[in-house]
N, C-alpha and C positions, 0 to 999 in steps of 0.2 A: 545472505546469511540470515535466515529468519530468526526471530527472537524466540528462544526455547523457554518453556515454562519450567518452574522449579518443582522437583519431586517433594511433596510435603513430608514424606517419610525420612528423607535424607537431608533436605535443605539445600541440595545441589541440583544442577540441571538433570533432567531426565536422561537416563542412558539410552543410546550409546554416546550422547554428547558429553563433552568434557569442558571444564573451565579452569585450566591449570593456573592462569594468571589472575583468577578471581575478580574479573572485571564485569561479571554478570552476563557476558556474551559468550556464545559457543566459540571454541577455538577453531581456527581455519588454517588451511594450507596456503601455499604461495599463490594459488589461483583463486583464493577467496572462498573455497568450498569448506563447509564444516567437516571436521574429522573426528574419529573416535580415539580411544586411548592409544591405539597402535599407529595413529596418523593416517589411517585409511579414510578416504572420502565417504560420507554418509549420504545415501540416496533415499531420502524420505520426503517426497514432495509435499508442499503445504496443502495442495489440493490434488486429489487423485483417487485411484481405485485400489492401488496396492497397499497391503498391510491393513492394520486396524483403522477403520474409518467410521465416522458417524453419518447421520442422514444427509449432512451437507458436504460429504466427501472431505471432511477435515481430519487431519492425522490425530490418532489417539495413542496415548502411552499404554503400557501394560496394565495399569490400574483403571483404565477406562476414561481417565481425564484427558483433556486436550493437550497435545504435545507441544503446540506452539501457542503464542499469544495471538488471538484473533479479535477482530472488532467487526461490528455490524456497519458496513459502509453506508447503509440507508439511514443510519442514525448519527451521521457526522454532520458537522456544520456545513461542509461543502455540499453534502447531499440535501440538506435543508434549503440552502441557497438555490440549488438546482430545482428543487421542488417548488420554491417560491416562483422561480422563473417559469416553470412549467404551468403553474396555476395561472400566472399572468397571461401566458400564451393561450391557455384554454379560453380565457375571456377576451382574447384578441386585443389585449392592451398594447402589444407591440405595434399594432396598426394605429392606435391612438397616439403612441409616442411618435411614430413616423409623421402623422398629421400635424402634431404639435411642432416638430422640428421644421417641417416644410412651411407651416404658417408663420412661424416666428423668425425664420431665417431671411425673409425678404419682405419688402414693403415699398409702396402701398399695394394692397391686394386688389385684384388678382395679379399674381406675379409668379415667377418660377425661379427656383434656385439656379437652374441651368443658364438663365439669361441675366442673373444678378451679378453686378460687379462684386468681386470677392477679393479681399474681405470688404463688406459694405462699410460705408462711412459711418452709418448709424448702426451699432452692433450691440444691442442690449444684452444678448446672451453672454458675450465676452465681458461686458461691464458687470453683470451679476456674478459671474464666476470669479472675477478678480475680487469683488467685495466680500464674497463668502470666504475665500481663502484668507483675506486680510483679517477677518474676525478671529481666526485661530492664533493670531499673534498674542492675544491677551492672556496673561498668565492665569487668571482665574478660570478661563474657559478650559485650560488644561487641568486645573484642579477639579473642575466639574467632571471632566471625562475620567480622571483617575479615581475620583470618589465613587462615581457611578459604577466603574469597573469593580471596585472592591465590594460594593453592595451586591452586584449580580453574582460575584464569585463566592462571597462569604455568607450572605444572608439573602438567598433567593426568595424567601417568603416576603420580605420587605420589598424587594425589587418587583415581585409580582403584584403586590398591593399598590405600589406606585404606578406601575403600568396600567393596572385595572382602573385606578382613579383617573389617570390621563385618558384612557379609552372612553370612560363615561363622559368626560368633558367633550371630547371630539364628537362622540355620538350625539350628545345633546345639541351641540352647535349645528351639526348636519341636519338633525331633525327640526331644528328651529329655523332652517333656511339661511344660516350664516355661512357664506362660502368665500374663501380667499380667491376665487376666480371671478368674483363680482368686481368689475373695474371701479365702480363708484365707491365701494367699501375700501378698496386699496387706496384710492385717491384721498378718501377721508383719513385713513391711517397716515398717509404721507403728511397731510396738513396737521394732524394731531401730534406728530413727533416733536416739533418745537415746543408745544405746550407741555408735553411729558418731560422734556429736558428741563424746562423752566421749573416745573414742580420738583424734580429731583435736585435742582440747584437751590431750592428754598432752604433757608437756615433753620436749624433746630438745635436744641441745647442738650440732646441726649448723649452726646459723645460718639454717636454713630451716624452713618449717612442717612439722609432722608429716605432713600430707597429701602434701607434695612428697617428704619422706624415704621414705614408704611407696611412692610411685611409683618411686623409684630402686630400692627393694628388688624390686618386681615386675619392673622392667626387667632387673635382674640375674638373677632366676630364669629369665627367658626366654632369657638367654644361656648360663647354666651349669647350670640345673636343670630341663631339660625333662621329666624323669621325676617331678618333684615332684607333679603331679596324681595319678598312679597311686599314689604313696606315701601321699598324703593320703587317697585313696579307701580304701585298706586300713586306715589308722588310724581312719577314721570307721566303717567297716563291722564292725570286730571289737573285742571286749572283750579277747581274748587270742589269741595264735597258738601253735600247737604244732609243734615241730620235733624230729626224731629226734636232731639234734645242735645244741645251743644255740650261738649266735654263729657259725653257719655261713652260707654263701651259698646253701645249698639252699633250695628253696621250702618254705613251711609245709605241714603236713598239714591241708588245709582241712576235711576231714571231722571231725577231732578239735578244730579251733579253735572258739572260742565267738564266734558272730556276735551283733551287737547286735539286739535286738528293739525297734524303734522304736514298736511299738504298745503297749509297756509302759513303766512309769516307769523312772527311772534306777536305782532300787532297788525290788525287789518281793519279796514273800514267797511262798515255796512251803512249805506246812505250817508248820513252826516255823523254817525257815531263810530268811535274807535273801540274795537273789541280786544281785550287782553287775552291773548292766546298762549301765554307762557305756562309751562307746567309748574306744579308746586315746587319741584326741585329747582327750577330756574329762579322762581320768585325767592325761595329761601336763600340761594347763593347770593343773589343781588342785594337782598335786604340786609344780610349780614355784612356784605362788603360796604354798602352805603352807610351802615350804622357803626362802622368801626371808627369811632371818633369820641372826643371828649375824655374827661377823667371824672368818674363817678365818685362822689365823696364816700369816705369810710370803706372803700374797697381796695385800697392800696394802689389807686391810679388806674383801675381797669376801665377800658372803653365800654361803650354801650354793648357792642357785639360780644366782647369778652364776658361781660356779666351774663348775657343771654345764654351763651354757649355753656358756661360753667354752671349756671342755674339749671339748664335743661339736663345736664349730665346727672343731676341728683334727683330727677323726677321720673314719673312714669306717664303713659299715655293719658291718664286722667288728670293728674296734677299739673302736667305741662301747660294746661290751659291757663293757669294763673301766673304764668311767667312774666307777662307784661305788668300785671298788678303788683308783683313783687318788685319789679324795677321802679314803678311809681312810688311804692312804699319807701324804697331806699332814697328816692329823691324828695321824700317828705310829703307826698300826695296820696290821696285816697282814690279808689276807683271811681270813675265818673267825674273827676276833676275837670275844670275848664281847660280846653286846649290851649288857650292863651297863656296860662300860667306854666304849663309844661314846656311849651315852645320857648318861653323866656328863660326857663331854667336850663334847657338844652343849649340855648345860645350862650348862656353864661359859662357852661362847661366847655365850650369850644366846638359845638356842632352847628350844622345848619338846622335850626330848630324845627322849622316847618317841614322840611324834607324828612327828617328823622321821625317826626311825629307820624307822618303818613306811613312810613315804613313800619313803625311800631304797631300801628293799627292793622296793617296788612299781616304782620307776624301774628298778631292776636287772633285774626280771622283764621289763619292757617292752623294755629294751635287748637282752636275750638272745633275745627272741622276734622282734625286728625291728620292733616297733611304735614304737620311738624313732627309726627311720631318718629320718622326715620332719623331725625336729628339726634334723638336721645342716645342710642348706642354709639353713634359716631362721636358725639360730644364727650361721652364718658371715656371712650378709648383715648382721646387726645388729652382730656383733663387729667386722667390717671397718670399720664406721662409728663404732665406739666408742659404740654405742647399746644395750648390753645392758640398761641400766636402763629404757630406753623399752620394750623387748620385755617386761620384767617388769611394767612399769606396765600394759600392755595385758593381760597374763596375769591380773593382779589384777582388772581390770574384767570380763574374761570369766569368771573363777572366781566372782566375786560374782553374776553373772547365772546361772550354772549352779546355784549353791547355792540359788537362790530356790525350786527344786523341792523342796528338802529341808526347807523351813520349814513344810510342811504347809498352805500357803495355796494359793489358786487362781491366784496370780500366777506362772504357769509360766515357765520359762527360755525366752527367745527363741532363744538359740543352739541349745538342744536341739531345739526345734521346727523350726529351719531346717536341721538336719543331713540329714534325708531329701531335701530339695530340693538340698542341696549334693552328695549322692550322685548324683542325676540329672544335675547339671551336670558333675561330674567324670567321669561315664561317657561324656560326649560329647567332641567336640573343641573345646568352647567356650573352655576355658582356654588351650589351645595357640594358638587364634586370637587370644585376648586378648594373649598374649605377642607374637604377630606384629604386632598393632595397636600395642602399646606401642613395639616396635622402630621402627615407622614414625613415630609421633607425636613421639618424642623427637628426631628428626632435623629437624623442621620448626620454624624459629625463629618466635616470636611477633612480630607486627608492631610491638609497642611495645618490643621489646628485652628484655623481662623473661621469660627462660626460653623453653621450647619450647611447641608446641601442646599437648603432653601436660600441661605445667605449668598452662597456662591452664584445661584441662578440670578438673584436680583442684582448682585454686583455686576454680573456679565451684561444684564439688560441695561443697567445704568450706563455701562461703558459704551455700548453700541449706540445709545441714544444721545450721548454727549456731543453737543454741537458747538462747544466753546473754542475749540482749537481747529487745526487743519486735519484733513482726512486724506490719506493716499487713495487715489483712484487710478483707473487705467489710463487716464489722460493727464495724470500728475496730481500734485497736492491741491486740494480745494478747501477753502474756508467757508464758514457759515453753513456747514452741513454735518451729517453724522453718518456713521457706518450703517445705521438702520435705514436712513434715507437713501444711501447709495445702494442698498439692496432693494428697497421698495420701489424706487423710481424705475430702474430697468425692468423689474418684474411687472410693474404697471404697464410699461410699453409692450411687453410680451403679451399680457392679457388683452390689451387693446387690439393687437394684431390678430389674436385668436378670435376675438369678437368679429373683426372685419372679415375674417376668412370663414366664419361660421364653425369654428373648431373648438370653441371654449368648452363644449361638452366633452371633448377628448381629454382635456386637462382635468376636468371635474371627475371623470371616471378614474383617471390615474391617481388623483388625490384620495378619492374614496377607497380605492383598492389598497393604497399604502396605509391609510388610517384603519382600515378593516383588519389589519394584522393585530390590532389591539382588541379585537372582539372578545366578549366575555361569555362565560357560562350563563345559562338562563337566570340563575339567581344573582348574577352580577358580582360574585365574590372572587372570581379567579379568571385567568385567561383561558379562552376556549382552545387556543393553539399553543400546545406545550413546546413548540419548536422555538418560540421567540426568545426565551431566556438564554439557552445555550448559544444561539446565534449572536445575541447581543453581547454576551460575555466575551466571546472570541473576537468579535469585531472591536470591542473596547480594548482588548489586549493589544491589538496592533496600534491603535491610536495612542495607547500608553507608551509604546516604544518611542514615538515621536515626542510625547510629553516629557519623557525622561532625558531628552537631549539638553545640553547646556543652552541657555537663551540665544547665544550668538549663532550656534549651529542650527537651532530651530528657525531663526530669522533667515539664515542662508537657505534652508530647505524650502521655506515658504516663498522666498524670492524665486527659487527654481520652479516651484509648482506654478506660480503665476506666469512666469516666462514660458514654460512649456505648454500651459493651457492656452495662453494667447497664441503661441505658435501653432498649436494643433488646430484651434478653431479658425485661424486666419488662412490656413492653407486651402488651396483649391480642392485638395483631396477631400476635405470635410464636406464641401459643397457637393462634390461628385458623389460622395457616399450617401448624402441626404437624397440626392436625385435618384440614385440607384435604389435606395430603400423605397422611395415613392413609386418607382416603376414596379417594384415587387408587389407593393400594396395594390396597384392597379392591375396586376396580372390575374386573369380570370381563374386560373387553376391554383391560386395561392392556398386555398383550403387544404390541398393535399400536403403541401409543405408545412403548413401550420400544424396539421395533425402529426406529422413526423416529429416536429419539435416537441409537441406535448408528449408523445409516446416516449421519446428519448429522455425526457426530464422527469419521468416518474421515479419513485423510490426503487423499484425493482429492476428495471432494465440494466444491462451490463455497463452502460456508459457511466453510471454513478459509481459502480464498483471499481471500474478501471481508473477513473480519475482519482477517487479516494485513495486507492492503494498506491497509485503512482506518486501522489504527493506525500505519502508516508515514507517513501524510500529516500534515504540520504543520497546526495549526488555521488558520493564516492562508492556507493554500493550498486549503482545502475549497471546492469549487465543484460545484454540483449537476450541471452538464453533464458534467464529467469523471468524476464518480462514476457517473453513469448509463451513460456510455460503457463504463466498466470493468465494471460489473455486466452490461451487455448482452454483453460479450465472454465473461465467465466463465460466464454462464448460457446461452450459445448451445448448444442441444441438438444442432445439426448438427456441433459441434466434437468431434473424436474424443478430444481430450486432456482434456475436462472433462465428466464425466457430467451435471452440471447440477443445481442445487438444485430447479428446477421439476420435472424429471423424477422426482426423488426423492419429492416431494410427490404427484405424479401417481400413482406406483406405490403409495404408501401408501393414497391414496383409492380406487384401483381395487380393491385387495384388502380394503378395509374393508367386508366384507359386512354387518356388524352396526352400521355407522355409529358406531363407537366414537369416531373422531376428531371427527366432527361433534357427537356428544353431549358430548364434553369441552369443545369450544368453546362450545356452548350453555350448559353449566353454569358455565363461567368468566364468562359475561356476565350470568347471572341475579343478582339481588340477594337477599340473605339477611338475615333479622332478626338472626341471630347475629353478622353483620358490620356491624351498624348500617345495614342496607339498602344496603350497598355490594356491588359485584360482586367475586368472588374475584380477578379480574384487577386490580382497583383495589388490593386488599390487597397482591398480589405486586408491583405497580408501586411502591407506597409503600415496601415493604421494600427493593426493589432501589435505589430512589433514596437510601435511608438508607445502604446498603452501598457503592454504586458512586460516590457523589459524591467528586470528587477536587479537591484544592487544592494546587497546586505550591508556593505560598508557605508560610512558617512560620505555622501557624494560631495559635501562641502569641503572635504579635506582632500589634498592631493594623494593619488594612489599610483605612484610611479611603477609599481610592479604589476599593475592590473590595467594597463592601457590597451585600448582597442586600436590596433594598427591597420594601416591601409591594406596590407596583405590579407589580414583576417577578414576585412569587409569584402574584399574582392573574391576571396574563396567562398564566402557565404553567398554572395550574389550569384556566382557561377553555379553553385550547387542548386540554388533555387531555380535559376533559369533552365538548367539541365533537366530538372524534374518537370518543369512546366512544358518543355518542348519535346521531351523524349516520347515518341509514339509507341515504343515497345515496352519500356520499363517505367515510364513516368506517368504523369497525369493523363496524357493522351492514351496510354495503354489501359489505364483504369476506366477511362470513358468508353473505350472500345469494348471492354469486358461488360460494362453495364448495358451498352447498346445491344450486345449479343444476347445478354440475359433477357432483355425485353423483347427479343424477336426482331425479324426484319421489318 
């Protein structure tokens, strides 16, 4: 019963259709056919040649308007997803995916999934899947998804701006050589997570979490300190800067300045001399941590470091040079005073006078050279919030990490090892794009009324990095870890296996293709691919359905997801599917089949139209006759607007000189001992049934009226077996027809 359009002249359905019950749908007879006012069936096909038709064979009313409601199947979310798949296939990314699955499913390399014990004892793929699903139990992550859905639906301009900024960040990182397929970088991130958790656990007096407070600081930098990335870059790259005139605005003499050599230790020896190879940033962090002592008179009990930070907050790159002189003035001394007197005064205040004096002189040198300039906007941001102590607490954590290198152990500093990557990032536009993104996210209110979308993101990140309690894993509850670590650790194992197998480039290409969906127009102001927003909105709609469930039902659902994922990955069928996919990739004539997939997944071929239309039809309205009529219309080779699915297959078979397509079909129907004497097609069908089964009801609640009985299962299996084994009317008959079509 197609949906009939309204006649604008009458406000009712176009004649001869009637709607006596005023439900907006054409009235039908007992057989479900639309009828006219006399109850006679109406025979006006949606597509056809009879009656008034437009260029696309669509039915027209007497006034020339469309008689039915039509939609462009090539502009649906389903079509976009199929197009994405076709574009990926055209770049042979399915071969990359096969290689990734093969390389990560067994270890050590070289190995084969076919000879691997299944499930393997060490199974990082299953560990990663469990941890990812576990993340979605957090309430704020559901708030994040719901908020983002509202934005994509109600304010697409803001959504596009957010995606564009995110795309610029990803593009900048890629251009800077920062890749999440670098096992060394992933290992450093693993080691950095406890430090991140400690920073988030730092106390502050703002009444909000430290994570949210740091977000406010980053947002402020984006508004008033856009030159901070360049200042930080210099502070990281150089141990010291040389100027002809200290405390001047003139640029440093880069040739005479000492650059950091990150290939060497923080301190290294040349002959009998020790070389300080610490960056200005490292020096600043350690000096502030070391000088966090004493109680300076007439300052309300501030420590030396507190005074320095708050004094720096009120200065500029020129006047910051006098910061140590200001401190000496508070202590009652003039510049150039004897070291002995200052040390004695510092000792009286409760500091190690000699050590702090050395640190003050080092800070003075940094200030005069310009390496202390980066402290000014940071100090101001924290002072304005009365959070100087929070900044110093983080400095202590960072200094403790840096000093791990000096203990003579192999437990090297994470921060020191991350600095070269930080240099690569700061040399790109990634930080500026991050500021742009923060500016946008703080303007979007969360749907639950608690902060902005930016707050929801940092709340979620804080939650996944929290390592204070226990974390559910595939192996049970584990303490001393976090959900972030439980995702990064198995991912690191997967990357290492890819490196061993020489397949890390495959994962790189997949990552790059996925992030390339956020590519921008040449001016960088909008997305180059307009399909992204509608696809995102529709996908978020479905996640919102889960988010709207009561918490106990959601937990039950995620328990089910984890159990079913574990069961699916642990079955020998999964290993067999990976092995079959690998065999396909090694098949010499696979380009023929690759091209078939690409052809079928383009916007115009009939496959897109068939699937789009079929999914638009409610279950209760499925009727074989109407479906066949529709298929006949879209598969009509004489129609200029539809290339036709049959003609596509015909072209494939005609150019398949080596019978690649027929050989694949034959191999899919053969039975193999490794598959328990089942045909590969059976294995794929069983896997598809596992993945594609849909139940609209809440599966966590008992459904006594909708149970799957043994008789139903038996009938379904018998029907499938009959189809696979019937040489006349089943799959065997189809194979014979194809073989005849291709000739003897």
